[in-house]
A tleap script that builds the chain and sets N, CA, C and O, in Angstrom:
source leaprc.protein.ff14SB
mol = sequence {
  NMET VAL ILE GLN PRO SER MET SER PRO SER
  ALA ILE VAL GLU VAL TRP SER GLU THR GLU
  GLU VAL PHE SER GLN TYR ASN ILE PRO ILE
  ASN ASN ARG HIE ALA LEU GLU THR LEU VAL
  LYS THR GLU PHE LEU PRO SER LEU LEU GLN
  GLU LEU ASN SER ILE VAL GLY SER SER ASN
  ALA THR CYS ILE GLU GLY CGLY
}
set mol.1.N position { 6.417 26.504 61.795 }
set mol.1.CA position { 6.582 27.234 61.250 }
set mol.1.C position { 5.883 28.541 61.156 }
set mol.1.O position { 4.798 28.672 61.722 }
set mol.2.N position { 6.403 29.497 60.501 }
set mol.2.CA position { 6.240 31.152 60.009 }
set mol.2.C position { 5.931 31.218 59.162 }
set mol.2.O position { 6.391 30.447 58.320 }
set mol.3.N position { 5.267 31.864 58.918 }
set mol.3.CA position { 4.214 32.076 57.909 }
set mol.3.C position { 5.310 32.963 56.989 }
set mol.3.O position { 6.030 33.810 57.518 }
set mol.4.N position { 5.341 32.730 55.852 }
set mol.4.CA position { 6.564 33.266 54.833 }
set mol.4.C position { 6.104 34.405 53.958 }
set mol.4.O position { 4.884 34.454 54.119 }
set mol.5.N position { 6.523 35.470 52.998 }
set mol.5.CA position { 6.299 35.791 52.106 }
set mol.5.C position { 5.591 35.477 50.887 }
set mol.5.O position { 4.609 35.896 50.274 }
set mol.6.N position { 6.880 34.157 50.719 }
set mol.6.CA position { 6.598 33.048 49.521 }
set mol.6.C position { 5.183 32.256 49.671 }
set mol.6.O position { 4.828 31.390 48.872 }
set mol.7.N position { 4.373 32.695 50.875 }
set mol.7.CA position { 3.481 31.575 50.539 }
set mol.7.C position { 2.197 32.232 50.189 }
set mol.7.O position { 1.983 33.401 50.512 }
set mol.8.N position { 0.868 31.120 49.179 }
set mol.8.CA position { 0.035 31.849 48.614 }
set mol.8.C position { -0.769 31.866 49.841 }
set mol.8.O position { -0.490 31.083 50.749 }
set mol.9.N position { -1.948 32.864 49.967 }
set mol.9.CA position { -2.439 32.701 50.851 }
set mol.9.C position { -4.129 31.520 50.916 }
set mol.9.O position { -5.123 31.706 51.618 }
set mol.10.N position { -3.850 30.297 49.835 }
set mol.10.CA position { -4.661 29.663 50.151 }
set mol.10.C position { -3.640 28.301 50.386 }
set mol.10.O position { -3.832 27.142 50.018 }
set mol.11.N position { -2.684 28.782 51.009 }
set mol.11.CA position { -1.958 27.811 51.278 }
set mol.11.C position { -2.125 28.138 52.846 }
set mol.11.O position { -2.998 27.567 53.500 }
set mol.12.N position { -1.302 29.027 53.388 }
set mol.12.CA position { -1.643 29.491 55.156 }
set mol.12.C position { -3.446 29.618 55.513 }
set mol.12.O position { -3.889 29.639 56.661 }
set mol.13.N position { -4.328 29.694 54.221 }
set mol.13.CA position { -5.847 29.376 55.414 }
set mol.13.C position { -5.776 27.453 55.819 }
set mol.13.O position { -5.689 26.759 56.832 }
set mol.14.N position { -5.894 27.213 54.088 }
set mol.14.CA position { -6.072 25.507 54.143 }
set mol.14.C position { -4.552 24.976 55.684 }
set mol.14.O position { -4.270 23.796 55.891 }
set mol.15.N position { -3.997 25.946 56.332 }
set mol.15.CA position { -2.676 25.093 57.509 }
set mol.15.C position { -3.817 25.891 58.433 }
set mol.15.O position { -4.913 25.349 58.581 }
set mol.16.N position { -3.579 27.030 58.977 }
set mol.16.CA position { -3.997 27.841 59.979 }
set mol.16.C position { -5.754 28.444 59.058 }
set mol.16.O position { -5.517 29.262 58.169 }
set mol.17.N position { -6.927 28.183 59.189 }
set mol.17.CA position { -8.128 28.861 58.695 }
set mol.17.C position { -8.522 29.562 59.162 }
set mol.17.O position { -9.475 30.161 58.664 }
set mol.18.N position { -7.988 29.919 60.463 }
set mol.18.CA position { -8.204 31.601 61.298 }
set mol.18.C position { -7.296 32.849 60.806 }
set mol.18.O position { -7.099 33.976 61.261 }
set mol.19.N position { -6.757 32.029 59.495 }
set mol.19.CA position { -6.229 33.426 59.237 }
set mol.19.C position { -7.295 34.074 58.070 }
set mol.19.O position { -7.231 35.244 57.692 }
set mol.20.N position { -7.987 33.378 57.726 }
set mol.20.CA position { -9.081 33.989 56.719 }
set mol.20.C position { -9.730 35.549 57.164 }
set mol.20.O position { -9.838 36.594 56.523 }
set mol.21.N position { -10.183 35.088 58.889 }
set mol.21.CA position { -10.703 36.817 58.489 }
set mol.21.C position { -9.616 38.193 58.599 }
set mol.21.O position { -9.986 39.340 58.849 }
set mol.22.N position { -8.466 37.839 58.393 }
set mol.22.CA position { -7.084 38.667 58.275 }
set mol.22.C position { -7.001 39.057 56.604 }
set mol.22.O position { -6.668 40.175 56.209 }
set mol.23.N position { -7.313 38.097 55.843 }
set mol.23.CA position { -7.166 37.962 54.391 }
set mol.23.C position { -8.698 38.977 53.666 }
set mol.23.O position { -8.745 39.798 52.750 }
set mol.24.N position { -9.872 38.373 54.676 }
set mol.24.CA position { -10.824 39.080 54.560 }
set mol.24.C position { -10.792 40.796 54.566 }
set mol.24.O position { -11.390 41.523 53.774 }
set mol.25.N position { -9.965 41.193 55.632 }
set mol.25.CA position { -10.130 42.420 56.360 }
set mol.25.C position { -8.584 43.447 55.325 }
set mol.25.O position { -8.124 44.558 55.589 }
set mol.26.N position { -8.441 43.093 54.910 }
set mol.26.CA position { -7.221 43.218 53.698 }
set mol.26.C position { -7.769 42.871 52.456 }
set mol.26.O position { -6.855 42.663 51.659 }
set mol.27.N position { -8.629 42.756 52.069 }
set mol.27.CA position { -9.185 42.264 50.708 }
set mol.27.C position { -7.935 41.929 49.964 }
set mol.27.O position { -7.402 42.625 49.100 }
set mol.28.N position { -7.434 40.465 50.534 }
set mol.28.CA position { -6.671 40.095 49.711 }
set mol.28.C position { -7.431 38.803 49.103 }
set mol.28.O position { -8.217 38.244 49.869 }
set mol.29.N position { -7.288 38.319 47.915 }
set mol.29.CA position { -7.662 37.184 47.770 }
set mol.29.C position { -7.065 35.855 47.898 }
set mol.29.O position { -5.883 35.652 47.617 }
set mol.30.N position { -7.871 34.935 48.321 }
set mol.30.CA position { -7.081 33.739 48.790 }
set mol.30.C position { -7.131 32.396 47.695 }
set mol.30.O position { -8.053 31.591 47.829 }
set mol.31.N position { -6.175 32.205 46.687 }
set mol.31.CA position { -5.546 32.011 46.021 }
set mol.31.C position { -4.664 31.813 45.594 }
set mol.31.O position { -3.825 32.604 46.025 }
set mol.32.N position { -4.083 30.829 44.583 }
set mol.32.CA position { -2.500 29.872 45.257 }
set mol.32.C position { -1.767 30.149 43.558 }
set mol.32.O position { -1.000 29.422 42.926 }
set mol.33.N position { -2.364 31.475 43.195 }
set mol.33.CA position { -1.759 31.855 42.252 }
set mol.33.C position { -0.424 32.286 42.550 }
set mol.33.O position { 0.717 32.000 42.188 }
set mol.34.N position { -1.083 33.214 43.479 }
set mol.34.CA position { 0.403 33.864 44.110 }
set mol.34.C position { 0.587 34.054 45.594 }
set mol.34.O position { -0.301 33.978 46.444 }
set mol.35.N position { 2.033 34.345 45.810 }
set mol.35.CA position { 2.507 34.886 46.653 }
set mol.35.C position { 1.638 35.968 47.629 }
set mol.35.O position { 0.859 36.749 47.084 }
set mol.36.N position { 1.827 35.971 49.214 }
set mol.36.CA position { 2.000 36.994 49.578 }
set mol.36.C position { 2.676 38.355 48.802 }
set mol.36.O position { 2.223 39.340 48.219 }
set mol.37.N position { 4.124 37.789 49.165 }
set mol.37.CA position { 4.501 38.949 48.304 }
set mol.37.C position { 4.572 39.819 46.936 }
set mol.37.O position { 4.944 40.961 46.665 }
set mol.38.N position { 4.069 38.791 46.245 }
set mol.38.CA position { 2.770 39.508 45.018 }
set mol.38.C position { 1.850 40.436 45.221 }
set mol.38.O position { 1.821 41.439 44.508 }
set mol.39.N position { 0.909 40.220 46.289 }
set mol.39.CA position { -0.008 40.368 46.880 }
set mol.39.C position { -0.416 41.889 47.553 }
set mol.39.O position { -1.428 42.588 47.605 }
set mol.40.N position { 1.044 41.972 48.052 }
set mol.40.CA position { -0.068 42.853 49.178 }
set mol.40.C position { 1.689 43.604 48.790 }
set mol.40.O position { 2.740 42.984 48.623 }
set mol.41.N position { 1.418 45.301 48.738 }
set mol.41.CA position { 2.583 45.838 48.573 }
set mol.41.C position { 3.816 45.868 49.662 }
set mol.41.O position { 3.876 45.070 50.597 }
set mol.42.N position { 4.700 46.800 49.439 }
set mol.42.CA position { 6.268 46.158 49.820 }
set mol.42.C position { 5.742 46.841 51.432 }
set mol.42.O position { 6.021 46.227 52.462 }
set mol.43.N position { 5.089 47.952 51.467 }
set mol.43.CA position { 5.125 48.532 52.333 }
set mol.43.C position { 4.064 48.140 53.738 }
set mol.43.O position { 4.066 48.740 54.813 }
set mol.44.N position { 3.288 47.092 53.396 }
set mol.44.CA position { 2.225 46.526 53.956 }
set mol.44.C position { 2.511 45.198 54.052 }
set mol.44.O position { 1.849 44.717 54.972 }
set mol.45.N position { 3.155 44.445 53.550 }
set mol.45.CA position { 3.701 43.146 54.213 }
set mol.45.C position { 4.295 42.612 55.680 }
set mol.45.O position { 3.775 41.862 56.506 }
set mol.46.N position { 5.940 43.474 55.682 }
set mol.46.CA position { 5.934 42.960 57.211 }
set mol.46.C position { 5.093 43.333 58.367 }
set mol.46.O position { 5.535 43.147 59.500 }
set mol.47.N position { 3.940 43.834 58.186 }
set mol.47.CA position { 2.564 43.853 59.569 }
set mol.47.C position { 1.974 43.281 59.639 }
set mol.47.O position { 1.365 42.874 60.628 }
set mol.48.N position { 1.883 42.832 57.872 }
set mol.48.CA position { 1.033 40.818 57.716 }
set mol.48.C position { 1.543 40.159 58.346 }
set mol.48.O position { 1.172 39.633 59.395 }
set mol.49.N position { 2.637 40.072 57.709 }
set mol.49.CA position { 3.443 39.180 58.657 }
set mol.49.C position { 3.516 38.556 59.541 }
set mol.49.O position { 3.419 37.350 59.766 }
set mol.50.N position { 3.877 40.240 60.634 }
set mol.50.CA position { 3.319 39.592 61.839 }
set mol.50.C position { 2.512 39.572 62.078 }
set mol.50.O position { 2.460 38.540 62.746 }
set mol.51.N position { 1.064 40.220 62.074 }
set mol.51.CA position { -0.030 40.194 62.183 }
set mol.51.C position { -0.863 38.511 62.001 }
set mol.51.O position { -1.568 38.058 62.903 }
set mol.52.N position { -0.621 37.801 60.748 }
set mol.52.CA position { -1.231 36.238 60.803 }
set mol.52.C position { 0.143 35.331 61.266 }
set mol.52.O position { 0.246 34.259 60.670 }
set mol.53.N position { 1.074 35.606 62.141 }
set mol.53.CA position { 1.991 35.014 62.888 }
set mol.53.C position { 1.854 35.056 63.895 }
set mol.53.O position { 2.501 34.325 64.645 }
set mol.54.N position { 0.676 36.201 64.475 }
set mol.54.CA position { 0.746 36.387 66.034 }
set mol.54.C position { -0.439 36.317 66.001 }
set mol.54.O position { -0.843 36.991 66.948 }
set mol.55.N position { -1.651 35.698 65.216 }
set mol.55.CA position { -2.810 35.334 65.210 }
set mol.55.C position { -2.603 33.615 65.367 }
set mol.55.O position { -3.571 32.960 65.753 }
set mol.56.N position { -1.373 32.960 65.066 }
set mol.56.CA position { -0.673 31.384 64.661 }
set mol.56.C position { -0.461 30.963 66.146 }
set mol.56.O position { -0.796 30.116 66.974 }
set mol.57.N position { 0.129 31.828 66.011 }
set mol.57.CA position { 1.041 31.463 67.349 }
set mol.57.C position { 1.859 31.289 67.140 }
set mol.57.O position { 2.322 30.449 67.912 }
set mol.58.N position { 2.744 31.705 66.187 }
set mol.58.CA position { 4.200 30.878 65.592 }
set mol.58.C position { 5.083 32.392 64.998 }
set mol.58.O position { 4.386 33.027 64.207 }
set mol.59.N position { 6.041 32.823 65.188 }
set mol.59.CA position { 7.414 33.348 65.250 }
set mol.59.C position { 9.028 32.830 65.112 }
set mol.59.O position { 9.377 31.656 65.238 }
set mol.60.N position { 9.854 33.875 64.850 }
set mol.60.CA position { 11.083 32.737 64.864 }
set mol.60.C position { 11.567 32.804 65.733 }
set mol.60.O position { 12.781 32.851 65.532 }
set mol.61.N position { 11.319 32.842 66.710 }
set mol.61.CA position { 11.408 32.791 67.995 }
set mol.61.C position { 10.999 30.644 68.241 }
set mol.61.O position { 11.920 29.965 68.695 }
set mol.62.N position { 9.994 30.121 67.976 }
set mol.62.CA position { 9.620 29.097 67.680 }
set mol.62.C position { 9.774 28.149 67.254 }
set mol.62.O position { 9.291 27.053 67.539 }
set mol.63.N position { 10.609 28.514 66.366 }
set mol.63.CA position { 10.743 27.776 65.139 }
set mol.63.C position { 12.041 27.251 65.452 }
set mol.63.O position { 12.778 27.403 66.427 }
set mol.64.N position { 12.166 26.422 64.105 }
set mol.64.CA position { 14.026 25.173 64.016 }
set mol.64.C position { 14.630 26.280 62.496 }
set mol.64.O position { 13.993 27.195 61.974 }
set mol.65.N position { 15.593 25.928 62.233 }
set mol.65.CA position { 16.174 26.070 61.428 }
set mol.65.C position { 15.761 25.315 60.218 }
set mol.65.O position { 16.837 24.734 60.084 }
set mol.66.N position { 14.931 24.798 59.077 }
set mol.66.CA position { 14.966 24.147 58.096 }
set mol.66.C position { 13.852 23.124 58.633 }
set mol.66.O position { 13.765 21.930 58.344 }
set mol.67.N position { 13.114 23.783 59.387 }
set mol.67.CA position { 11.564 22.993 59.662 }
set mol.67.C position { 11.120 23.216 61.149 }
set mol.67.O position { 10.058 22.743 61.553 }
savepdb mol mol.pdb
quit
Protein backbone atom coordinates (compact mmCIF):
# COMPACT_ATOMS: atom_id res chain seq x y z
CA UNK A 1 0.00 0.00 0.00
CA UNK A 2 1.26 3.45 -0.89
CA UNK A 3 0.42 6.43 1.32
CA UNK A 4 -1.89 8.62 -0.76
CA UNK A 5 -2.83 12.32 -0.52
CA UNK A 6 -6.45 11.34 0.11
CA UNK A 7 -5.54 9.61 3.40
CA UNK A 8 -5.87 11.34 6.74
CA UNK A 9 -2.85 11.64 9.03
CA UNK A 10 -4.69 9.65 11.70
CA UNK A 11 -5.33 6.75 9.34
CA UNK A 12 -1.69 6.77 8.26
CA UNK A 13 -0.33 6.79 11.82
CA UNK A 14 -2.77 4.04 12.78
CA UNK A 15 -1.18 1.72 10.21
CA UNK A 16 2.39 3.08 10.29
CA UNK A 17 3.18 4.53 13.73
CA UNK A 18 6.69 5.49 12.60
CA UNK A 19 5.18 8.27 10.46
CA UNK A 20 4.01 10.20 13.52
CA UNK A 21 7.43 11.84 13.86
CA UNK A 22 7.26 13.21 10.30
CA UNK A 23 3.86 14.77 10.98
CA UNK A 24 5.28 16.38 14.13
CA UNK A 25 8.25 17.79 12.21
CA UNK A 26 5.93 19.39 9.67
CA UNK A 27 3.40 20.55 12.30
CA UNK A 28 0.63 18.54 10.64
CA UNK A 29 -2.22 17.70 13.03
CA UNK A 30 -2.96 14.00 13.38
CA UNK A 31 -6.71 13.80 12.89
CA UNK A 32 -9.32 12.04 10.78
CA UNK A 33 -11.13 15.20 9.70
CA UNK A 34 -8.94 16.13 6.75
CA UNK A 35 -6.90 14.40 4.08
CA UNK A 36 -3.24 15.25 3.57
CA UNK A 37 -4.11 17.03 0.32
CA UNK A 38 -6.16 19.59 2.28
CA UNK A 39 -3.66 19.98 5.15
CA UNK A 40 -0.45 20.42 3.17
CA UNK A 41 0.39 23.09 0.60
CA UNK A 42 0.39 21.72 -2.92
CA UNK A 43 4.08 22.44 -3.48
CA UNK A 44 5.10 20.44 -0.37
CA UNK A 45 2.76 17.47 -0.82
CA UNK A 46 4.91 15.39 -3.23
CA UNK A 47 8.00 15.59 -1.01
CA UNK A 48 5.97 14.79 2.11
CA UNK A 49 4.41 11.76 0.43
CA UNK A 50 7.82 10.61 -0.75
CA UNK A 51 9.25 10.93 2.76
CA UNK A 52 6.33 9.11 4.37
CA UNK A 53 6.42 6.28 1.83
CA UNK A 54 10.19 5.99 2.17
CA UNK A 55 9.88 5.59 5.94
CA UNK A 56 7.35 2.78 5.59
CA UNK A 57 9.22 1.14 2.71
CA UNK A 58 6.38 1.58 0.26
CA UNK A 59 6.46 2.78 -3.33
CA UNK A 60 4.55 2.33 -6.52
CA UNK A 61 6.97 -0.49 -7.36
CA UNK A 62 6.02 -2.42 -4.20
CA UNK A 63 2.28 -2.16 -4.80
CA UNK A 64 -0.07 -3.72 -7.28
CA UNK A 65 -3.11 -2.14 -8.88
CA UNK A 66 -6.23 -2.52 -6.76
CA UNK A 67 -4.61 -3.67 -3.60
